[in-house]
C-alpha positions as CSV (number, residue, x, y, z in Angstrom):
1,M,-10.9,19.7,1.8
2,N,-8.4,19.9,4.3
3,H,-4.7,18.5,3.9
4,D,-5.1,15.9,5.9
5,Y,-7.6,14.1,3.3
6,K,-5.6,15.1,0.4
7,A,-3.1,13.1,2.0
8,A,-5.3,9.7,2.9
9,N,-6.4,9.8,-0.5
10,T,-2.8,10.2,-2.2
11,L,-1.9,7.1,0.1
12,K,-4.5,5.3,-0.7
13,W,-3.8,5.5,-4.6
14,M,-0.5,4.6,-3.9
15,A,-1.6,1.7,-1.5
16,W,-3.1,0.4,-4.7
17,T,-0.9,0.9,-6.8
18,A,1.5,-1.1,-4.7
19,T,-0.3,-4.0,-4.0
20,I,-1.3,-4.3,-8.0
21,V,2.2,-4.3,-9.1
22,G,3.0,-6.9,-5.9
23,M,0.0,-9.0,-7.1
24,L,1.1,-9.1,-11.0
25,L,4.5,-10.1,-9.9
26,L,4.0,-12.7,-7.9
27,V,1.4,-13.9,-10.5
28,L,4.3,-14.7,-13.0
29,N,6.9,-15.4,-10.7
30,V,4.9,-17.8,-8.0
31,S,6.3,-20.7,-10.2
32,D,9.4,-20.4,-8.9
33,L,9.5,-20.7,-5.4
34,R,13.1,-20.0,-4.2
35,A,14.6,-17.2,-1.7
36,E,17.0,-16.3,-4.8
37,N,13.9,-15.2,-7.2
38,F,14.5,-11.5,-7.0
39,P,11.1,-10.7,-8.4
40,L,9.1,-12.8,-6.2
41,M,11.0,-11.6,-3.5
42,V,9.9,-7.8,-4.4
43,S,6.3,-8.9,-4.8
44,I,6.0,-10.2,-1.5
45,G,7.8,-6.7,-0.2
46,C,4.8,-4.3,-2.4
47,L,2.0,-6.7,-1.0
48,I,3.3,-6.1,3.1
49,A,4.4,-2.3,1.8
50,G,0.6,-1.5,0.2
51,M,-0.8,-3.3,3.3
52,N,1.3,-0.6,5.4
53,I,0.2,2.3,3.4
54,F,-3.2,1.6,3.8
55,L,-3.0,1.5,7.1
56,L,-1.3,4.7,6.8
57,S,-4.0,6.0,4.9
58,A,-6.7,5.3,7.8
59,V,-4.3,7.1,10.7
60,F,-4.6,9.8,8.5
61,R,-8.8,10.3,7.7
62,L,-9.2,9.4,11.2
63,M,-6.7,12.5,12.1
64,S,-8.7,14.4,9.8
65,M,-11.6,13.6,11.5
66,K,-10.5,14.1,14.7
67,T,-9.4,17.8,13.7
68,Q,-12.4,18.7,11.9
69,K,-14.8,17.8,15.2
70,L,-12.1,20.3,17.5
């Protein structure tokens, strides 16, 4: 198992963690929709970050596949 694949798996777990934390914070704070609601803004940020980390995980996997073919 190469380092790119390990990095992709680590990023995948980090993405799941950020997404779950974001969902939990969103469920707990969705009733107070205003810009001053800091936990709600953090939850939206965690959800966006989780999706970006998933994208990076896919890039690492594709890089790993490309280096294995060479």
